N, C-alpha and C positions, 0 to 999 in steps of 0.2 A: 621636837616631836613634828613639827610643821615641815622640817628639811626630810626628815624620813619619810614622811607622808607625800612629799613633793618627788622624792626619788622613785617610791613606790608607784606613782601614777605616771612617772617618765618611763619605767619599765613597762607598765601596761601599754603606755601609748607607742613605745619603741617595739614591742611584742605585736601590736595591730599593725604598724606600719610594716613590719617585717612580713607578716602574713599577707598583707595587701600587695606588697613586692612580690612575694612568691606567687601569687594569684595572677598578677599581671603578667609575670614571665611566663607562667603555664598558658594563660589564654593567648598572649603572643604565639606560643608554639602550636598551639591548637589551631589559631587562625592560619598559621603558615603551612601547616600540614594540610588543612581543608583547602587553602588555595592550590597547593600541590596537587592534591586529589582531584580538584575541579579541573586544572589543566590536564591531567592524565586522561579523566573522563571525557574531556571535549576533543582530545586527540584521538581517542579510541572511537567514539561517536562519528568523527570525520572520516576515519579509517572504514568503519563500517559502510558509512554512507556511500564512499569510494567503491567499495567491494560490491555494493548492491547495485548500484548504477552500472558497473562493469558487468555483473552477472545480467541486469536487465538487458545490456546492449548486446551481450552474447545471444541470449535467448531471442531479442528480436530478430537478429540476423539470421538464426537457425528456424524461425518460424516462417512457414510457407503462407501466402494469403488464401483465403477460403478458395479464390476462383483457381489458383494453383493446385490445391488439394483436390478439387471437385474434377478438374481435367484430368488430373493424373489416376484418380482412383474411378472416374468415371460415375460417380455418384454425387448428389445434390441433397442437402437436408433442405426441406420445405415445410414452414409453418403454415398451417391452414386449420380449418373447422372440421368438425366431425362429418358435415355434408360432403366436404371437398373430400375427405379421406375416403367415404363410401364411393364417390364418383370415381376417383383415382384407382381405387381397388376393382371397379367394376372394368374400366378401361384396361387393366392390367390382365383381368381374367379372360378377357375376350381376346386379348394378345394386339390390341390396339397399340399404335406407335406414336410417340411425339414426334410431330412434324414442323412445330413451330412455338416461338415464345413471343409474345406480344407485351411490351410494358404498357402497364396501366398508366393513362393520361391523367393530369391534375395532382393536386395536393392531398394529401391524407395525414393523420396524427401521427402515422409511424414514420413518415418521411424524415422528419427532424432526427431521429433516431438513426438514420441512413437505412431504413428497411423501406423495400419498395415492392408493390405488389405486381404480378405479371399473369396474364391469360395463357395457359398452355394449351397448345391447340393438338389434338390427336386425329389421327386417321384410322378409320374403321379397318381392321384386318379383313381380307379376301371376302 
């Protein structure tokens, strides 16, 4: 009976070892597949980054500077307060014309952002 019992234990152990070996093979296949997928995803990400950089470069090349657009369209967008808007509307309503632009002197909190203030000089019409 001891030998029979031993062979039964050996079969159980072999069955467990076989299952462990199957699991190891499946695990290795999953890791290999995951690595291949990771490589493919990195390659795709690199291609998308290249295409994005190319598109941004093309957009930058097409984009005109604010100065070029303003000169071409003969229009300038000005950020100002409500009070300044009322004064500009009054000048435009009287037909006054812009005769000069004087840059503001000194530092301001907007200078760091590339925004500078200027005095617009108008001449009264007739």
